[in-house]
C-alpha positions in Angstrom: -2.6 -37.5 -106.3 -5.6 -37.6 -104.1 -5.6 -40.5 -101.6 -8.9 -42.2 -101.0 -9.9 -42.4 -97.4 -11.6 -45.4 -95.8 -13.8 -45.4 -92.8 -12.8 -47.9 -90.1 -15.7 -48.6 -87.7 -15.2 -49.3 -84.1 -18.3 -50.9 -82.5 -19.2 -50.9 -78.8 -16.7 -52.8 -76.7 -14.4 -53.0 -79.8 -11.1 -51.5 -80.9 -9.4 -50.9 -84.2 -6.5 -49.1 -85.9 -6.1 -47.2 -89.1 -3.2 -45.9 -91.2 -2.9 -42.5 -92.9 -5.8 -43.0 -95.2 -8.2 -44.3 -92.6 -10.8 -42.5 -90.6 -11.7 -44.1 -87.2 -15.4 -43.8 -86.4 -17.6 -44.9 -83.5 -21.1 -44.0 -82.4 -23.2 -44.2 -79.3 -20.5 -43.5 -76.6 -23.0 -42.5 -74.0 -21.3 -43.3 -70.7 -18.6 -45.3 -72.4 -15.1 -43.9 -73.0 -13.7 -43.5 -76.5 -10.0 -43.7 -76.2 -8.0 -42.7 -79.2 -4.2 -42.8 -79.7 -2.3 -41.1 -82.6 1.3 -41.3 -83.7 2.0 -38.1 -85.6 5.2 -39.6 -87.1 3.6 -42.6 -88.8 0.1 -41.1 -89.0 -1.3 -44.3 -87.4 -4.3 -44.0 -85.1 -6.2 -46.3 -82.8 -9.5 -46.2 -81.1 -11.1 -48.3 -78.3 -14.8 -48.0 -77.3 -14.4 -48.9 -73.7 -17.4 -49.8 -71.6 -15.9 -50.7 -68.2 -12.7 -49.9 -66.3 -11.5 -53.3 -65.2 -11.8 -56.9 -66.4 -11.7 -58.0 -62.8 -15.5 -57.3 -62.6 -16.2 -59.6 -65.6 -18.6 -62.5 -65.2 -17.7 -66.0 -66.0 -17.6 -67.0 -69.7 -16.0 -65.6 -72.8 -14.1 -62.4 -71.9 -14.3 -59.5 -74.5 -10.9 -57.9 -73.9 -11.9 -54.8 -75.9 -14.6 -54.0 -73.4 -12.3 -53.2 -70.5 -9.8 -50.4 -70.1 -7.1 -52.5 -68.5 -7.1 -55.1 -71.3 -8.1 -52.9 -74.3 -5.2 -50.4 -74.0 -2.4 -53.0 -74.3 -4.1 -54.7 -77.3 -4.6 -51.3 -79.0 -0.9 -50.5 -78.6 0.1 -53.8 -80.0 -2.2 -53.4 -83.0 -0.7 -50.0 -83.6 2.9 -51.4 -83.3 1.9 -54.0 -85.9 1.0 -51.1 -88.3 4.6 -49.7 -87.9 4.4 -47.6 -84.8 8.1 -47.2 -84.5 8.3 -45.5 -81.1 5.8 -45.0 -78.3 5.1 -41.4 -79.4 1.4 -41.0 -79.3 -1.2 -38.5 -78.2 -4.1 -39.7 -76.1 -7.4 -38.0 -76.6 -10.6 -38.2 -74.5 -13.7 -37.1 -76.2 -15.7 -34.2 -74.8 -18.9 -36.1 -73.8 -18.1 -39.1 -71.7 -15.8 -38.0 -68.9 -17.0 -40.2 -66.1 -15.7 -43.2 -64.4 -17.8 -46.3 -65.1 -18.0 -47.2 -61.5 -20.6 -45.6 -59.2 -19.3 -42.9 -57.0 -21.3 -41.9 -53.9 -23.1 -38.6 -54.4 -22.3 -38.2 -58.1 -23.9 -38.8 -61.4 -22.3 -40.2 -64.4 -20.8 -37.3 -66.3 -19.8 -35.4 -63.2 -16.7 -37.5 -62.4 -13.8 -37.1 -64.8 -11.6 -40.0 -66.0 -9.0 -39.8 -63.3 -7.8 -43.5 -63.0 -5.7 -43.3 -66.1 -2.3 -41.7 -66.2 -3.1 -40.2 -69.6 -5.0 -36.9 -69.3 -6.7 -34.9 -72.0 -4.1 -32.9 -74.0 
């Protein structure tokens, strides 16, 4: 039996999860970071289109928790757990293009500084 696959879109400053028949898709990463997590046991994946590293730099008003790395990751993990992630066995992936911190670093250009503030490294 052929299982039909569904595309699950992840917009800018957004996050989403998909089960075995889902395909996570985002576009326009540019200098953003596309964080994906995958549990090979349950075949559940999650993706966050992260724009900024910390919610501490947010301006007053409505806070989009999916926009910041420090708030998006816990939400993404909880959504994956809700889809039957039984154990924290997941494989983080950083896409090839955007490997820069989203904070200015003296003497560097975006793209020349790798994502080093996260304990998860490209595997």
